[in-house]
N, C-alpha and C positions, 0 to 999 in steps of 0.2 A: 534623448537619444532614441532612434528608431532603426530597425533593421529592414524596413520596407522602403523600396525605391520609389517613394511618392512624397510629394510635399505634405506638410502638416495639415491635419484636418481643420485647423483653426482658420484657414483661408477660405473655407466654404462660404459662398454667398457674397464674396467681396465684389463691390462695384467700383471702387476707387483703388487703383493698383498700388499696393504697398510691397515693394520688392524685398524689403528686409524681412517680411513675414515668411519668406520661403527658405530662409536659412535653417538648415537642420544638420544633424550628424548621423552618419550611417556607418555600419561596420562592413568592411570589405575584406575578403580573403586575399592574401598577398604572398608572393614569392620575393625573397630578398637574396641578391647575389652581390658578391664582392669581386667578381671577375667578369670577363667577357663571355663566360660559358653560357650565359642566358641566351645568346644568339642561336645556339643549337636547339634551344627549347621553344623558341617562338613558333615554329610550325605546329607544335603540339598545343601551345597555350593560346594561339590566335583566336580560336573559336570561343574561348572562355573569357576573353578580355572584357573589362568593364568599359562600355562605350556610352558616353553622354556628351552633351554640348560643352565646349570649352574645358575639356578635361583630357589629360594625357594618361592613357592606361600604362604606359611604360615611362618611368621617370628615373633619371640618373642624377645623383647628387652625392658629393663627397666620397667618390670612389665606391658608391653603392648604387645598385640598380634595383628599383622596386617595380614589380609587375602587379597591377591591380586586376582582380578577377571579379566576374559578375556573381554576386551572392545568390542570384536566382538560379544559377547553374552549378556553382561550386560552393559548398559550405564547409566541408572538411576535406582533408586529403583523400579520404576513402571514396569520395565522389568521382574521382578520376577512374577511367577504365584501367584494367589490369596491365595492359600493354603500355599505357601511358605512365602508370606509376613506376614501372620498372625503369623506364628511361629517365624519369624525373629523379628517382632515388640515386641515380649515378652522379648527378651534378648539382642537385639542389642543396642549398646551404641552409635555408630557413623558410618554413611555411608557417604562416600565422594569420592573425586577424588584426586589422588596423582600423582605428576610428578616423573617418575622413569627413570634413565639413563641406557640405554642398550648399551653394547659394543660388539665388534666382537665375544667374547667368548659366548655371549648369543644367537646368531643367529644359526638356524639350517643350515645344508649344503645346503638344497634346497633354503632357503631364500637368502643366500649369493650368490649362483650361479645365481639365478633368477635375482637378482639385478645387477650382473656383466655382464652377457651375453646379447647380443642384443635380442630384443623382439622376432625376428623371429627364434632364435636359441633355440632349446629345451634343457632343463636341463638334463644332463646324470644321470639318477637315477638308472640305472641297473649296478650292480657290484657284484663281488664275494669276499668273505673274506676267504683266505686260511692261517690259522695261523695268522701271523702278516702282511700278504701281502693283499693289496686291489688290485683286478684285474679288470681293466676297459677295455671296448671295445669301444673306442671313434670313432665317425664318422667324416667324412671330415669337417663338419661344426664346430666341436669342436677343431680341431687341432690348430688354432691360439691361443686358450686359454688353451691348454693342461697343461702347467706348473702350471697355477693358479688353474685349476681344481684339479690337483694332490695335490697341497698344501692345498686346502680347505678340501679335504677328509682326508688328513693326520692330520689336526687340529681337525676335528669333529668326527672322529672315534677313540675312546679311545684306542683300541687294535692295531691300525695301526702303523707300523714303516717303511713300504715301500709301495709306490703306483706305480703301473706299468700299461702300456697300451700295448695291443696286436697289433702288427704292420703288421702281416701277417696271412693268413689262416692256419689252422692246417691240413697239408697235408704230413707230414713226417712219416717215418716208426715208430718212437717211440712216435708219437702224441704229440710232443712239438712244440713250436712256437717261432718266433722272437719277442722280447719284448723290450720296452724302459722304464727305470725307470723315472717317472715324479717327484717324491718327496721322501725324506726320505733316509734311509740307502740302500746301494747297497748290500743287503743281501737277497738272494733268498732261502737260506736253512731255512726251517720252520718246525713247528710241528703242526700236524692236529689231532684233536680228532673226532672220528666218531663211534657211536654205541658201546661205551665202549672200543674202541681200540685207541691206540696212534701211529701215523705214523710220521716219520721224512723223509723229502724229499727235493730235490732241485727243486724248481718250474721252474727253467729255463731249466731243463732236463726232468722233469716228469710232465705231465699235470694232474691236479687234478680238477675234476668237483664236486663242493660242492652241486650242484643241484641233484646229483644222490644218496645222502646219504639215502633218503627215499626208493629209489629203491633197494639199497643194503640190507637194513633191510627187505624189502618185500620179497626178494629172500630167505632170511634165513628161512622164515616161511614155505617154501617148504621142508626144510631139517630136518632130525632127527639125533640122535646120530649114529655114524658109517657110515653115508653117505659120499660119496666122491665127492668133488667139483673139476671139471676139466675145466679149461679155454681152449678155442679152440686152439689145437696144433696138430702136426702131429703124436704124439705117442698115440693118442686116442684109436685106436683099440687094440694095444698091452697092454696098461694099463688095459683096461676093461677085456680082456680075461685072463690076468695073475691073476687078482683079482678073477675072477670067478673060475679059476683052483684051487686057494688056498682056495676057499670057504669063502672068507672074507664077513662078514655081512654088511648090509646096501645097499644103492642104489647109482647110479652114476648120477650126474647132470653136464651137459656140458653147459658152458656159452659161447655163441657166441656173444661177446659184442663189435663188431665193426659195428655199425649200417649202415654205408655207404656201406659196402661190404659183410656183414655176409651172406646174402642170396645167394651170388655167390659161397659160399663154401659148400652149401647143396649137391652138386653133388658128394662130396667125399664119401657119404654113399652108392652110387650105386656100386654094385659088389665089395664092400670092404670086404665082408665076404662070405665064402663058406657055404654050407648047414649045416654042423655040427656047425659052428660058429654062424650061424643065430639061430639055435635051442638053443644053449647055451645062446645067447644074449636075446632071447625073453622070457625066463623064468621070467626075471625081467628087462624089457627094460629100458634103461637109459632115463632120462628126458632132452630134449634139450630146453634151454632157449635162443631164438634168438631175437636180437634187430635189428630193421630196421627203416629207415626213410620213411615216407609215405607222398606223396603229396595229400592233401585233401582240398576240398572246404568246406564252411560252411554247405552245404547240404549233404555232404558225411560222411559216418561212417568210421573214420580212422582205427578203430579196424578191421572192415570187410575187408578193403583194405589191411591191414597188413596180415590177414589170407590168402587172395587171392594171395598175392605176394609169400608167403611161399608155398602154394599149387601148384602154377604154377611151381616153381622151383623143387618141389618134384614130379610133374606130378601125383599127387593123391589128393584126398579130405581127409582132416583131420576129421575123424569120431568123434562122441561124446566120444568114448572110448579112442581115441588117443590124442584128444585135451584137454590139462590140463587147460590152462588159456590164455586169451588174455587181456593184461593190457596196458592202456594208461599211458605212462611215463611222457611226458612233451611236451610243445609246443617249437619248435626249431626256427621257423620263422613264417612269416605271413601265409604261406600255407603249412608248413612242420611240421609234428608231429612225435614224437618218440614212437614206439609201441614195446611191448615185446610179442612174441608168444611162449608159452610153450607147448610142445607136447612130446609124448612118441615115441621113435624110434622103431616102431613096425615091425613085419615081412613083412607086405605089403609094407612098405617104403623100407626096406632093399632089397626086391626082385623086387622093382619097376623098370619100364623102365625109361630110361633117358629122360629128357624133350626134346620136339621136336627140339628146337634150338641146343641142345647138340648133338642129333643124326645126325642132318644135317651136323654139323661141322665134326663129325667123318666119315661120309660117303664121305666127300670131300678128305679123305686120305691126311692128312697134313704131310709134311716132317718136322720133328722136330729133334733136337739134342737129342740123347738118352744118359742118364748118364751111368757111368761105371758099376753101380750095376744092370743093366737090361740085362738079357741074350738075345741072338739073338733068342733063342727059336724056332729053325727050321724055321727061316725066318719070324716069326710072326711080327717082327717089320716092315717088308715091307708092311704089311697090313695097318699099321698106318702111314707110312712115305713115301710119294710120293713127287715128285718134284714140282707139280703145285702150291701148296699153299705157298711154300717158296718164289717163285718168286713174287707172289702177295703180300706177307708180306713185302718183301724188297722194293717193289715199294711203298707201302703205308707208309713205315717207312722212306723213303729217305728224305722227307722234314724235318723230325724231327731228323735225324741222328746227325746233328751238334749242336743240342740244348741241353744245359747243365742244363736247369732249369726244366727238366722233365715235359714237357707240357702234357696236358690232353690227346692229341691224342696218344702220344707214350706210356703213362701209360696204356691206354686202350689196345693197341696192345701187350704190354708186359704181361698184365694180361691174355689176351686171350691165348697167347702162353704158359704161365705158366700152365694154366688150362689144355690145350691140352696135354702137357708133362705129367702132373700128372695123367690125365685120362688114357693115354696109359700105364703108369706105373702100375696103379691099374688093368687094364684089363689083362696085361701080368702076373701079380702076381696071379690073380684069376685063369687064365688058368692053370698056373703051379700047383696051389693048387688042382684044380679039377683032374688033371692027376695023382697027387700023386707022381710025379717024381722030382728028383733034377737034374738039368743039370748044366754043367760047365758054370760059368759066363765068358763071353767074352766081351771085350771092343768093342763098336761099334763106328766107326769113320766116320760118314757121312760127306759129304762135307759141310763146314761151311764158310761163309764169315766172315770178321772181324766184321761186324755189328751184325750178329746173335750171334757170340761168345761173344761179349761185352754185349749184352742184357741178355744172359743166365747167365753170371756171376753175374748179378744184381738180379737175381730171387731167391726167397726163397721158396723152395718146401717142 
């Protein structure tokens, strides 16, 4: 018998779950009543009730009502406040101590895991529930106990049918990750309800972040009937101009919702529109909602840092007229915060100069493969395609050429080359539009090594 509300010490270090080992007996203070008078006392006793899983603190049987109290709060009648004791003495029939048997089903998940795991190992309390799936991010210290951890959460979360653990970082194109099922059904197709909508998805193929539900609802407050919501994609310009031409009502909202890289795409707005298009756009400028990760210490304002990051990429200051909102979304890690910066795509931004680093790269005259749909345009591609940068690029990429796991170094080089190709493409299209002439499209076939050709095929422009 024990008076402590924890499982027995004998379960410490268990790796194969034995539910019977959690059966123990505790002593609980109780009130016993033989009439309905206890109803008058519930407002007083409510804060002292013994609450645990699958246990009723108020039990009626054989014309007798027993109220179980938390022994960590009340051990004797004298532990009640004086005002409470006066009221209790008027109606109470019997106060005493009872022995109660608690089993595995009565313990909370934290109590079970705290009893099992070594003292120096933290209990994993952070998890997401996606439909019937419990998603854990276990650390190395938890891995020897991962199976039993999964089983405990499967037992203690009533809606759970599958418990899985993420075994890799999320770094793929489609934002999914490698996972392992710790307990339950091998069923990753689930249904999620959020803000009145129902989604069916395969969690092994589609990453769903339940922590962003509030942010999704918050974004909706910006929008009205007939507004158009457009997630970041390459047809942004065409979509908006076509809707303007057809005089469709409402506003446009562009969601740049890849916080790790979204700021790197801000340069697509430079020189994307000619003068007439800018005039058409700025009558009712679209609202850009950009998400970003910010490294911030306790003494730094993460929202201000997020605004500065956006302004640096835009090469301009967001005025009070153009800045719609800066919102703190959530904490990602110890020193990383997620921020949303919402601003209007105004004329000053559309006409703005490219950031200093972008201008420097363009002045270096990079030799890049030009896609089939870009005209030679009287040799204009030669302005943007010289041989010096290709040799430098190949030299930097040589160490990673044989690596198939897409190392961070190669990804960075690919991303830089993709942006440069896209920027050249935009400049040429802008030049053509300004001249108002259509020229015959010709294929450009610059000299390409096998390495560059392979990299270009992997790019999505």
